[in-house]
C-alpha positions as CSV (number, residue, x, y, z in Angstrom):
1,X,148.0,-73.5,-39.4
2,X,147.9,-71.5,-36.2
3,X,145.5,-72.6,-33.5
4,X,144.1,-69.7,-31.5
5,X,142.2,-69.9,-28.2
6,X,139.7,-67.1,-27.4
7,X,138.8,-67.0,-23.8
8,X,138.0,-64.5,-21.0
9,X,139.7,-66.7,-18.5
10,X,136.6,-68.6,-17.6
11,X,134.7,-69.5,-20.7
12,X,136.0,-70.3,-24.2
13,X,134.5,-68.9,-27.4
14,X,132.5,-71.5,-29.5
15,X,133.3,-72.2,-33.1
16,X,130.5,-74.0,-35.1
17,X,131.0,-76.9,-37.5
18,X,131.0,-74.5,-40.5
19,X,133.8,-72.3,-38.9
20,X,131.6,-69.5,-37.6
21,X,132.3,-67.9,-34.3
22,X,129.3,-67.7,-32.0
23,X,128.8,-64.3,-30.4
24,X,126.1,-62.4,-28.6
25,X,125.4,-58.8,-29.6
26,X,124.8,-56.6,-26.5
27,X,122.3,-53.7,-26.7
28,X,124.8,-51.2,-25.3
29,X,128.3,-50.0,-26.2
30,X,131.4,-51.0,-24.4
31,X,132.7,-49.0,-21.5
32,X,135.8,-48.1,-23.4
33,X,135.9,-44.6,-25.1
34,X,133.7,-44.2,-28.2
35,X,135.9,-43.5,-31.2
36,X,133.2,-42.0,-33.4
37,X,131.5,-38.7,-33.8
38,X,128.5,-37.8,-36.1
39,X,128.6,-35.3,-38.9
40,X,126.1,-33.6,-41.2
41,X,127.7,-31.8,-44.1
42,X,126.4,-30.1,-47.2
43,X,127.9,-30.9,-50.6
44,X,129.6,-27.6,-51.5
45,X,131.3,-26.1,-54.5
46,X,134.7,-25.8,-52.7
47,X,134.3,-28.7,-50.3
48,X,134.3,-26.6,-47.2
49,X,131.5,-26.8,-44.5
50,X,130.3,-23.3,-45.2
51,X,130.8,-23.2,-48.9
52,X,128.2,-22.6,-51.7
53,X,125.7,-25.5,-51.5
54,X,123.2,-24.2,-54.2
55,X,123.4,-26.9,-56.9
56,X,120.9,-25.1,-59.0
57,X,123.5,-23.4,-61.1
58,X,124.8,-23.5,-64.7
59,X,127.3,-26.4,-65.3
60,X,126.6,-26.8,-69.0
61,X,129.9,-25.2,-70.2
62,X,132.1,-25.6,-67.1
63,X,130.9,-28.5,-65.1
64,X,130.4,-27.7,-61.4
65,X,131.5,-30.2,-58.7
66,X,129.8,-30.2,-55.3
67,X,131.6,-32.5,-53.0
68,X,132.5,-33.8,-49.5
69,X,136.2,-34.2,-49.1
70,X,138.1,-36.6,-46.8
71,X,138.9,-35.3,-43.4
72,X,142.5,-34.5,-42.5
73,X,142.6,-36.4,-39.2
74,X,139.8,-39.0,-39.1
75,X,138.2,-41.6,-41.4
76,X,134.7,-40.6,-42.6
77,X,131.9,-43.0,-43.2
78,X,129.0,-41.6,-45.2
79,X,125.9,-43.5,-44.3
80,X,123.2,-41.4,-45.9
81,X,122.9,-38.8,-48.6
82,X,119.7,-36.6,-48.5
83,X,118.7,-34.3,-51.4
84,X,115.9,-31.7,-51.6
85,X,114.5,-30.8,-55.0
86,X,112.0,-27.9,-55.0
87,X,110.2,-26.3,-57.9
88,X,107.2,-24.2,-58.8
89,X,104.6,-26.4,-60.4
90,X,103.5,-30.0,-60.0
91,X,105.7,-32.5,-61.8
92,X,106.0,-36.0,-63.3
93,X,108.6,-38.6,-62.5
94,X,110.0,-38.5,-66.1
95,X,110.8,-34.8,-65.8
96,X,113.6,-33.2,-63.8
97,X,111.7,-31.1,-61.2
98,X,108.8,-29.7,-63.2
99,X,110.9,-29.1,-66.4
100,X,112.2,-31.3,-69.1
101,X,114.6,-34.2,-68.3
102,X,118.2,-33.1,-68.3
103,X,120.4,-33.6,-71.4
104,X,123.7,-34.4,-69.8
105,X,122.6,-35.2,-66.3
106,X,124.2,-35.1,-62.9
107,X,127.1,-37.4,-62.0
108,X,127.1,-39.0,-58.6
109,X,130.5,-40.5,-57.8
110,X,133.0,-41.5,-55.2
111,X,136.7,-40.9,-55.6
112,X,138.2,-43.9,-53.8
113,X,141.7,-45.2,-53.5
114,X,141.0,-47.3,-56.5
115,X,140.0,-44.3,-58.6
116,X,136.6,-42.8,-59.5
117,X,133.6,-45.1,-58.9
118,X,130.3,-44.0,-60.4
119,X,127.3,-44.4,-58.0
120,X,125.2,-43.2,-60.8
121,X,126.8,-41.8,-63.9
122,X,123.9,-39.7,-65.2
123,X,120.9,-38.6,-63.2
124,X,118.5,-36.9,-65.7
125,X,115.0,-37.2,-64.2
126,X,113.1,-37.3,-60.9
127,X,112.7,-41.0,-61.3
128,X,116.5,-41.5,-61.5
129,X,116.6,-40.1,-58.0
130,X,113.8,-42.4,-57.0
131,X,115.6,-45.5,-58.1
132,X,118.7,-44.5,-56.0
133,X,116.5,-44.0,-52.9
134,X,116.3,-46.8,-50.4
135,X,112.5,-46.3,-49.9
136,X,109.1,-46.9,-51.4
137,X,108.0,-44.0,-53.6
138,X,104.3,-44.1,-54.4
139,X,101.8,-41.9,-56.1
140,X,102.2,-39.5,-53.2
141,X,105.9,-38.8,-53.7
142,X,105.4,-35.1,-54.4
143,X,105.1,-32.6,-51.5
144,X,103.6,-29.1,-51.2
145,X,105.2,-26.2,-49.4
146,X,108.8,-26.9,-50.3
147,X,110.5,-23.5,-50.0
148,X,107.2,-21.6,-49.9
149,X,103.5,-22.1,-49.6
150,X,102.7,-22.8,-53.3
151,X,105.9,-24.6,-54.3
152,X,106.3,-28.4,-54.9
153,X,109.2,-30.8,-54.4
154,X,110.5,-34.0,-52.9
155,X,113.2,-35.4,-50.7
156,X,115.5,-38.3,-51.8
157,X,117.3,-40.3,-49.1
158,X,120.0,-42.5,-50.4
159,X,121.1,-45.2,-48.0
160,X,124.8,-45.7,-48.7
161,X,124.7,-49.1,-47.0
162,X,123.4,-50.5,-50.3
163,X,126.7,-49.7,-51.9
164,X,129.1,-50.4,-49.0
165,X,127.4,-52.7,-46.4
166,X,127.2,-52.0,-42.7
167,X,129.0,-48.6,-42.4
168,X,128.4,-46.8,-45.7
169,X,131.0,-45.4,-48.0
170,X,134.4,-44.6,-46.4
171,X,136.7,-41.7,-47.1
172,X,140.2,-42.4,-45.7
173,X,141.8,-39.7,-43.6
174,X,144.3,-37.4,-45.2
175,X,143.6,-38.5,-48.8
176,X,142.2,-37.0,-51.9
177,X,139.1,-39.2,-51.6
178,X,135.7,-37.5,-51.9
179,X,132.0,-38.0,-52.8
180,X,130.7,-35.7,-55.5
181,X,127.7,-34.5,-57.5
182,X,128.8,-33.0,-60.8
183,X,126.4,-30.7,-62.5
184,X,126.6,-31.0,-66.3
185,X,123.6,-28.9,-67.4
186,X,122.3,-25.4,-66.9
187,X,120.2,-26.0,-63.8
188,X,119.1,-22.4,-63.7
189,X,117.0,-23.1,-66.9
190,X,115.2,-25.8,-65.0
191,X,112.7,-24.3,-62.5
192,X,113.1,-27.3,-60.3
193,X,116.7,-26.5,-59.5
194,X,116.5,-22.8,-59.3
195,X,114.0,-23.0,-56.4
196,X,116.0,-25.3,-54.1
197,X,118.4,-28.0,-55.0
198,X,121.1,-29.2,-52.6
199,X,122.4,-32.3,-50.9
200,X,123.5,-33.2,-47.4
201,X,125.7,-36.1,-46.3
202,X,125.2,-37.8,-42.9
203,X,127.6,-40.2,-41.2
204,X,130.3,-40.4,-38.6
205,X,134.0,-39.8,-38.1
206,X,136.2,-42.7,-36.9
207,X,139.2,-41.7,-34.8
208,X,142.3,-43.8,-33.9
209,X,142.2,-42.7,-30.3
């Protein structure tokens, strides 16, 4: 077994009886260069930053995939996914928007180096989104003025730390990895989706140098 000494030349690091290393977290970054940069990207039909982000389309015959692809030069860490669902009339949690629950649903998945991982295999109702959200939805979950004065809707913020602790879900650079929403119903028949239905990923790039 190798014995390693950690020291700054003056004071040695302390290892506790249970094998933990005692450290202090500073409230500021190091003086070395910061190797990260934030991003905010829509899930789009072709995976490009300026692609079609309207997820309120017909995917019942040919499923439609809206996705964030891996970056060519930097690792990506997706820390939050935020959706807006807007519709015309007041709704209930068991509906999708203000219409009937979906038949086939929406697949939310991550294409990792281990293959496809389902974050949620089938989202069919408003309450399916609520259960993904890292927040406290109450009787006041529905908002007015989404899209226009008389419209209704809600936002869903999914904290990806609950699936991959500390830094969210990683997309390795220069790979076919991606995060996707796959539409498997005719969303144009659901007034909820036809008003406004899209998703944004927040996170940061991690560069080698």
